N, C-alpha and C positions, 0 to 999 in steps of 0.2 A: 256499202250497207247502210240502210236507214237507221237513224237514231230512234230511241224510244219516243221522243217528242214528235218525230216525223210520222211514226206509226199511229200515234194518238190523234194526229190531225186528220187521219183518214177514216176514223171510226166514230161511233156514237155511244157504244156501250162497252164497259170493261167488266170482265168476269175474273174474279180471283179464286184460285185454290186457297185453302186455309193453311194447313200444316206445311211449314217450310217456306211459306210465302209471306203471310201476315204475322203469324206467330210460330213458335217452334215447340209444338207439343210432341215432337217425335221422341224425345227422351222419355216422356211419360208412357207413350205407346210401347216403347222398347222395354221399359221396366215391367209393365203389366204383362206383355207377351212373354218376357223372359221368366217371369214368375210362373205362368201357366206351363211353359215348356219344361221347366224344372220339375213340375208335378208329373209331367208325362215322361220324365227321364231323358229329356233331350237338352243338350247344351246350346241354347239359342244365343247367337252372337250378332254383332252389328253387321256382319256380312249377310246373314239371312234377313236381318231387319231392313236392309236397303231394298230387298226384293218385295217388301210389303208396301212401299211408298205408293200412295194413290190407289191402293187396292182395298176393297170393302172388307168389313170385319169378318164375315163368313168365309170369303175367299182367302183372306189371310190365315184364318184358322185352318182351313183345308190344306194350305201349304205347310203349315207347321205340323199338322197330323201326318202328312206325307213324309216330311223330313224325319219325323220321330218314328215312322213305321207303325203308327197306331191307327186302328180302325175304330170308328165311332158311329153310333146311330144318329139319325137326324135330331132326335130329342137330346142326345148327349152333346151334340155340336152346339145346339142352341144354349144349353146350360153352360157350356164352357165359354162361349162367346159372351154371355151375360155376366159370368163371373169375372172374365178379363175386363169387361167394361166397368164393372163396379170398382175394381182396383184403379182403373184409369180415371174414373170420375172423382174418386177420393183425392187423386193428385191434382186434377185440373180445378177442383173446387177452391184450391189455394192460389189460383192464378190472379195476377194483378196487371194493371196497365203497363207497368214497367217491363213486362215480358213480351210486349209487342216488338216485332223485329224492326230494326232501324229503317227509316224511310217510309214505313207503312202509313203512319198518321199524316205525315206531310203530303203524301200522294193522295190519300183519301180526301183530305181537305181541298186539295187543288182540283181534283176531279169534280167534286160537288160544286165548287165555286165556278167552274167552267162549264157547267151544264151537262156533264156526262151522266148516263144511266149506269148504276153500279150494282153488280150481282155477285153472289157467292156461288161457286160451283165446286162442292166438296163431297167426298165420299163419307166424311165424318157424320155420324148421327148426333154428335154432341156439339155441332157447329154453333147453334143458337146460344147454348150455355157458354161456350168459349167467348163468343162475341159480346155477350152480356158481361162476363167477368172482366173482360179487358176494355169495356167501354166503347167498342167499335160498332155495335149493332145499328146505331142510328144513321150510319153512312150508307147502308145498303137498302136499295129499293126492292130487291128480290133475294130470297134465300132458297137455294136448291141444295139439298144435302142428302145423306143416305136414307133419310126418312121419306123422301119424295121421289126417289128413283129406284129402279130395281136392277139396273145393269151397271156393272163396274167399269171404270176407265180401263182399257182404252176405248170401250164403247162410248160414243159421243152423246149418249142420252142426257147426261147431267148438263152439258153445255147447250145442247139444243133446247132443253126445257127452260134454261135460264134466258136464252134469247127470246123464246116465245113469251115468257112471263114479262120480259122487258118490252115486248111488242116491237122487237127489232129483228131484221134479217141477220142470219149468221155472218154474212160477209162484212157487216159493219160492227162486228164485235171483236174485241181483242182480249185474249186470255193471258193471265200470268200464272205460270206453272213451274214446279220444281222437280217433277217426276216424269220419266219417259212415257209412262202410261197416260199421263195427263196431256203431254204434248201431242201424243198420237191421237188422243180423243179430240183435242182442239182442231187438229188437222182434218180428222174425219168429219168434223162438224162444219168445215169450210171456213174456219176462223183464223185470224192472225194470232200468233202466239209468241210471247217473250218468255224465254227460259231463265229461271233463277238457278245459277250454278253451272258447273262445267259438265262435259260428257253427255249433253242432250242433243239428240239429232232431230232435225226438221223444224227448228225454231226460226223465226224471222230475225231474232236478235237474242243474244245471251248476255246476261248481266250477273254480277255476283250478289246483288241485293237491290231492293227497291230504292235505296238511297241514290242509285245512279240514274233513275228515270228523269228527274227534274234538273240534274246537273250536267 
């Protein structure tokens, strides 16, 4: 199996997912979704939370409504999603650079030094704010997030748009992902993919964190 550096030698652009790859805001999402679920009378646990990784806000809400057995109109769904997001934003407003996951800054510095194009491909609509709060936004040539795409992973739209905006073909792009939906989206886009964590199928390589890439 090729190493991460072997894979990097074959490509020109790198596309990062955000949550669980560069930063860990999953705990903030979990706290906000749990608060909403409790209002719906549903005990939301980390087991359900795992199924929301890489899924858009509205799609996540629809899963929670289904688990809770609650029907809601489109306007009610929008209000619930916005309420959850306000709670989440209150939490991420307090983020600092020391919450960046290990290996992230070192890899971003290395990529820019070595002439790679770098993009974000995330379902999060709050990605720019998170990158600003953590001081990482200057490393990115392109940001593609939930504000600029309409289809959720595993649909490849987010990664294909990132490649187009980088002016690169999909086959010369490498994705870093921590969710199965994201891995599937990268594969559907025709890109190489390195998985962060275990139990991911279809990756070219699996690592535990970005710390392993340059070592």
